[in-house]
N, C-alpha and C positions, 0 to 999 in steps of 0.2 A: 137420432141423437145417441151419442155414446153412453153406454151404461156405466155408472159409477161403481168402483169397487167397494166392498163393505167398509174398508178402512177410510176411504174418501168420504163415504156417507156419514160414518161416525164422526170424522173430523168436522164436516160441514155442520152437522147437528150441534156439536160442542161449540162451534164458533157462533151459531145463532143464539145458543144459551148465554154465551158471554156478552153478546150485544144486548140481550134482554136484561142482564144484570146491570149494564150501564144505565138503562132506563129506570130500573128500580132503585139504583143507588147513584144519583146524578153527581154526587161529590167525587165519585171515583173517576169520572171521565168528563161528563158534560160541563161541570162547573170548574174544572181546572183552569188556572190562569194561563198556563202555557198551552200552546197548541198541541192537541193530542189527535192522533189518527190511528186507525186499526186496519191492517191488511191481512188477507189470507196468506197462506204460505206461498202462493203463486205470485204475490205482489198486487193482487186486485184490491182496490180500496173498498173497505166494508163500512167504515164509520169514521166521522170526524166531528170534533167538538166545536163549540161556538167560537172559541179563541182561534182555532185553526182557520175556520171560515172567514172570520173577520180579518185575520192577518193576510190571507191570500186574496181577499176581496171577491169571493165567489160564493155561490149557493150550494146546498146539498145536491141539487140536480146537476150543477156543473161538475161536481166531484164524482158522481155516481159511476160513470163509465171509465174513470181514470185508473191508471196503474201507478205503482210506486215509481217515482222518477219523472212523472209527466211534467211536474212543475220545476224540476231541477234543471239548471242551465246545462246545455248540451255537452260542454267540455267536462262537466263533472259527473256525467251519468254512469260511465264505466266504474268509477270508484264507488258511486252510490249503489250500484248493483252488487258490487263485492261486499259492501257493508251490510246490505240487506241479506245476502246469502249467509253471512256469518251469524247474523241475528236469528235467521230462520233455523240455523243449526244449533241454536241454544246459547249464543254468546250475547253479552251486553256490549254494544259498540257505541263509542263516543266518536262523533265525526263533525267536522265543520264543512258546510257546503253552501251553495248559492242557489237560491230559487228565484223564479220569475213571478211576480205578483201582478195584480190587475194594473193595467196601464203600461205593462212591459218593463217595469223597474226591476232591477236585479238587487236582491237583498241577501247578505250573508247571515246564516243562522247556525246555531249549534244544535245538532240533532243527536238524541240518544235513542238508539234502536235496541229493543229487548224482546225476547220471545214471549208470545201470549200463550200461556199454558192452562189447559183445562183438563182435570182428572189425569194429570201426568203426561198429557199429550200436547206437543206444540201444534197449535191450531192456527197460528198467525203471528204477526209481528206488530208490536206497539211502536209508534214513533212519537217522541216528545220533543218539540222544537221550541226554541226561543230566539228572539233577536239577540244579536251580540250587542247588548247594551240598550238601556231605555233612558230617555231624558237627554237634554242638550249637553249637560256637563259630562255625563258618562259617555255619550256619543263622541264628544271631543277627545276624551281620553282614549277611547277605542281607536279613533282615527290616528291619534299620535302613536299608539302602540303598533297599529298595523303599518304605519310608515317606518317605524324602527325595525319591525319584523322584515319588511320588504327590502329595506336598504342596508341592513346590517351587513358588514363585510364578512362576518363569520357565517358558516352554514348553520341553519336552524331547522330542526324537524320537530313538529308537534305530534306526540304519540298519544294514543288512548291507553287505557289501563292494560290492554292485552298486548301492547307493543306495536300496534298497527299505526301507520302514518296517517295523520289527519290533514296536515298541511305542511308545506315546505316553502322556504323563501328562495329567491333567485340565486343567492350565493350557493345554496345547497344543490340546485340544478347544475350550476357551473362546476361545482366540485365533483359531483358524481357522474355527470354526463347524461343524466335522466331528466325528462320533462316532469313537471309537477304531477301531471295526470298519470304518469307511469308509477310514481311513488306513492300517491294517495291510496290508502287501503292495503299497502304492502307492509309486511313485517320488517321492522328495522333490522332483525337478525339476518335477513336475506342480503343486506348490504355489508354485513360484518364478515371479515375473513374467517374461515372455519377455525383456524387456530386461536382466534380471539373470542369466540362465541361464549365459551364457558364464563370467562371474566365479564363479558357484556351482560349476561343474564344476571350475575350477582350484582352488578352495578344497578341494573334496572329494578331488581327486587328491593334494593335499599332505597331507591328513589320513591317507589310506591309506598314505602313506610314513612315518607315525608322527609327524607334525608338528602339534601343536595350532595352530589358525589362527583369527584373527579372522573372524567370519562375519556382517558387516553386509550385509543384503540386503533385498529387498522380496518379501513373500509375498502370496498372494491369499486373501482370505476366501471362504468358500463363496458369499457373495452377490456376489462379483466385486470387492469393495473392496480397495484396496491398503493393506498394512500394512508400515510401516517397522520392520524387525527389527534389533536390535543384539544380538550374542551371540558365541559361540565354538563352534567345531567341534573336538571332541577324539576321538582314536582309542580304540576299544575293543580292548584288548590281552588275549588269552587265551594263556597258555603262551608268551609272547614273540612271538606272531603277531597282527597287526592283523586282527580279526575283524569290524570294522564301525566305526561312529562315533556319537557322541552329538552332536546339534545342539541347543544350548542358547541360547535367545534371549528377549528381552523386547520388548514393543511400545513403540517410541519415536516412533510416528506423531505424537502430539500434541506431544511434546517437539521433534521436528524441525520441525513446523509453527510452533511458537512461536519456534524459533531462526531459521527462514526469515523469519518476520514481524519479528523483532527486527533481522535484517540489512537487510530492506527498509526498516524505519523508520529505521535508522541511516543508510542511504544517502539516504533522503528528507531527513533532518535535515542531513546533510552538504551536499546540494545547496541546501537553504534557507539554511544559514549562509553558503555561498559567495555566494549572491545578496545576502544582507544585508550582507556585507563588501565587495561590489563598489563601487568608487569611480568606475567608468566610466559609470554610469547616473545620470540625474536621479532625484529622488524619484518623479516621475510614471512614468518608465520602469520603475523598480524595482517599483512597484505592479502595473503591467500584466504584467511578467515573473512576478511571484508568482502572479497569477491564471492565466496560461498554464501555469505549473509545476503548480499544483493540478489544473487540468483534465487534464493529461497523466498525473500520478501517480495520481489517483483516478478516472480514466476517466469524466470528466464532459464535458458538451457546452459549457457556458458558465460564466463566473465574473463576479461583480459585487462592487463596493464601493459601498455606498449610504450616504447621509446621511439620517437620520430626524429630522425637526424640524417642529414646528407641524402635526402630523397628516398629514404627507406624506412620501413616500420620493423622494429625488432620487438618481439613479444617476450617480455621479461617474466611475467607471471600469468598463470592460467588456472581456472577452476571450473568445475561442472562437467557437463557432457561435451567434452571437446577433444578433437583429434590433433589440435594444434598445440605442440609442446612449447615450453619456455625456450627462448633463444632462437626460435625460428624467425625467418625474415621474409619480407615481400616488398616490392616497390611501393612507395607511398601513393603514386598516382593510381595504382590498381586497388588500393585498400579502402575499405569502408571508413577506416579511422580518420582519413583526411577530412571527412564531413564534420567529425567532432572537433578535430584539431583546428579547423578553420573558423569555428564558431565560438565566440567569447563565453556564451552562456551554455549550460547543459542543454542537450538537444535530444529529441527522440523521433523515431520513425516507426509507425504502427503497422504499415502494410506496404512493403515494396520488395522488389525482386533484384537482389544482387547475390549471385551464387546461391548458396544454400540458406542465406540469411533473409528472413522475412520481416523481422522487427528488431529494433536496436535502440538502446538508450545509453548515453554516455556523457562524459564531461572532460574538458581539457585539464591536464595536470600541469601546474606551474610550481617551480621550486625556487624560492628566493626571487620571485618576480620574473623568472625566465621560463619560457615554455619548455616543457620536458617531453610530454607525450599525452596519452589518453587513458582513461578508464572507460571500459565499455561492457555492457551486458547485452547478449544477443539471443535470439530464438529462431528456430527453423520454421515456426508457424506464425501467422499473422495474429495480432492481438484481438481478442473478443471485445475487451474494454480498452480504449486508448490509454496510453500513458498520461498521467495527470501532471499538473504543475507541481503538486506535492511530490510525485515520483521524481521529477527532474531536480527539485530542490534536494531530495534525499541523495540522489546520485552525486550532486555537487558537493555535499558534505562528505560522501564516501571518497571522492577525489581528493578533498582536502586532507582526510585522514591518511590516504595512501601517500600523498605528497609528503606529509610529516614523517611517515614511516620510512620512505625512501631517503629523505634528508637525514634522518637519524642513522640509517644504514650507511650512508656515505660518510657521515661524521665518524662512525665507528671505524669504517675503512681507513679514513684519514688518520684516526688515532692509531690504528694498527700499523699504518705506514710509518708514522713517526716513531712508534715503539719498536718496529721490527725491520725497518728499511732505512737505508742511508738517504737523507733528503736531497743530497746533491746528485747522486747517480741513480737513485731509486733501486739500487741493488740491495739484497739482504745485508743487514748490519751484523755486528758481532753477536748480539743476542739471538737473532734468528739462526745464524750460522751454528752457534752452540747447540741449539735445539735440533738442527738437521744432523749435526755430528752425533748427538745422543741417539737419534733414530737410526743412523747408519750403524752405530755400535750395537744396538739392540738387535737389528736385523742380522748383522754378521755373526753375532753370538748364537742366535737361534738356528741359523743356517751357516755353519762355519765357512767363512770366506774372508777375503781381504778387501780393503778399500784404501784410497790414497787421498792425502791432503797436500795440495800445492799452495805454497806461500810465495807471493811475488812482491817485489819492490821495484819501482821505476828508477832507472838510472838517469841522472841528470835532471830530474824534475825540479829540484830546488832552484836551479839556474833560471828556469822559465819563470817561476814566481818572482825571483829577485829582479829579473830583467823587465818583465812585462806586467807584473802585478798578479794578485791572487785571482781576479776575475778571469784573466786569460788562462791562468793555471786551472781554474775550475772547468773552463771549456775543454781543456785538454783531458782532464780526468773523465769527463762525460764521454768523450770520444773513445778513450781507452776502455771504459766500461762496456760500451756497445760492441767494440771489437772482440773483447773477451767473451761476451755473451754469444756472439756468432760463432766463435771458435769452439766453444764448449758444446757438449751434447745436451739434449732436452732434460735428461735425468740428472745432469750435473748442477751444482749450486755455485754461482759466481757471487762472491761477497766482497764488499769494501769494509775494512775494519778500522780505517783511520788513515789520514794523510794520503800518501800514494801507495798504501799497502792493500793488496788484493789477495783473497784466498779462494781457491777453487776446490770444492769437495767432489771427488770422483767416487761415487758410492758402489759402482759395480766394476770390479777389476778381475780379469781372468788370468792375466800375466803381467810381468813388468813391462812387456812391450806395449800393452794398452796404455800404461802410465806414461811411457816415453813418447808415444804418439800424441797424446793430449798435450804434454808439455811443449812439444815441437810446434803444434798448432797455435798454442797460446803465445809463444815467443815470436812466431812468424806473423801473428796478427799485428805486431808493431813494426814490421819490416818496412811497410809503406809509410811515407811521411804523413804527419798529421797537419792538416791545413786549418788554421783558425784566423778569420778576418784577413785572408790573403797571405798569411805568413806560414811558412812550412817549418814544422818542428820534427826532429828525428829523435826517437827514444828507443832505448832497449830496456830489458828487464832482467833482474837477477832472481832466481828462485830456488827454494828448498822443498824437497818432497819427503813426507813421512808416510809410512805404511802401517795400517792396522792389521794384525796386532803386534807385528815385530817391533815397531818403534814406540808404541804406547797404547794404552787401552782406555783413555779418557780424553775429552776434548782439550783440556788445558795442556796435558803432556804432549799430545800430537801437534798442537799449534806451537808449543815452545820448542820442540826439537826441530820442526820444519823451519822455524824462524832462525834457529841456531845454524842450520845448514845454509840458509840464505845468507846469513852474515858472513860465513866463511867464503861464500862465492864472491861477495862484495870485496872482501879483503884480498882475494886472489885475482882481482882484475875486472869483476862485474861481467854482465851480459853472458850468464851461464846458468846451468841447472845442476843441482846436486841432490842425490838421494841421501838421506840421513845415514843409512847403513854403509854407504861408501865413504862417509866422512869420519866414521867412528874408528 
């Protein structure tokens, strides 16, 4: 037989003294109305009062060889051992468990375990048990409560005053992924995310003071996933004393995700609307800013606005990490943008292989109800999180903003065309010609040089209008404008300043021979007949040429003297060219 250590002998002796006290003072143990049992620290049964024997339907002899947990239902024994160990370590533990009484009936009891202390030493564990309810009315209420507990759609945990789980309902099992047997006897803090535990402790402390408290927190699923929990923690009060707490909560993870997504989308839209309302940017600047915003908010590498026309894609604007410059082109059939252009609604691709592009989102751009091109955001990597419906909606709004900016830019260009260009021939008008003349004068003064102003009037044009009408005359003027443009050099300006009067500014002149060569090309451009609606027209032109600075040093003077030279050509027989200096 193993020899006991001095400490074990002392503990056994103190435990016997404790049992003797029970006999001397029966009201402390034997005559208690609730079932009372005493175990040594190893869990061996030492003593049981009359109420415990009656409740279990056994005798002292039946109990004598039993250990703690012998009468507890098998599925509850692991948590019962945990509760006992905590009590043997000095804690008072409230727990709900199920025992098997005489006849094999299973009965739910509320058990309080507390350390048995003698002369400052824990020598055993007291257990005080009571049925959950006495009497028919109370039993009915208990059954109704247990039905509510079991079938409540929210997760419910019953905790003792130390925060250990006494009981859980099926909804809690589904929420956390743990079986009830795994949760009973476990600290509720072990289920709470580490960054939420400080707040959870404060909440539980308030509840133990009797204050029901809002209990929004984050708990961890068995697989490690985070669950947003919204609920309430309420005290369990027995005979006016807080004996624990109920934690009642529902999974709001998806709701919070949707709320966060809605806030993010709202902020996106606010930023986009601020950009749309900006008056400090040009239409072109606004388009590039929209692409940069889309790249940043949707975590994309590059953004493009393209024009799709005549089987090709022309990139008008680009932003982000891109090597593709504006105005570059590619065949539409080889372009990713045809996927977007062919789809009425915004579209996205999260993981596909086309060249260096692995993910893309975009929307079709329409202006005035007519398809124009596409807006697209692309990345060289696949998406970790797929594009969402909100992402596609946002890109659709971006496309609408870009369409508005393009339309505004085109309106400005049309306004510029009306202000600076002749609407019939689309050549620069008198206003733009005067501006070009001022630029030529400024340049010639900075770098002393000459330039020429050619002033032409068509010979016999009035007869065409009189014979065939102004519409036929307009057609003739358009043909003359195109021929003059082809005869002039790229740096020259060909303008129509009214009626059948044309002016050509020759800004770079090295000698008079250069001027004569251009004048010969311009008059020769009319040598071939002009065919309009099957009718041939033959025209010639009379012209006067003024030189800067010899013939004038401002636009008005140069045009006036060149016009005067032209008039003298007309008077002398037409179809000729004269320099101002030759006529003076």
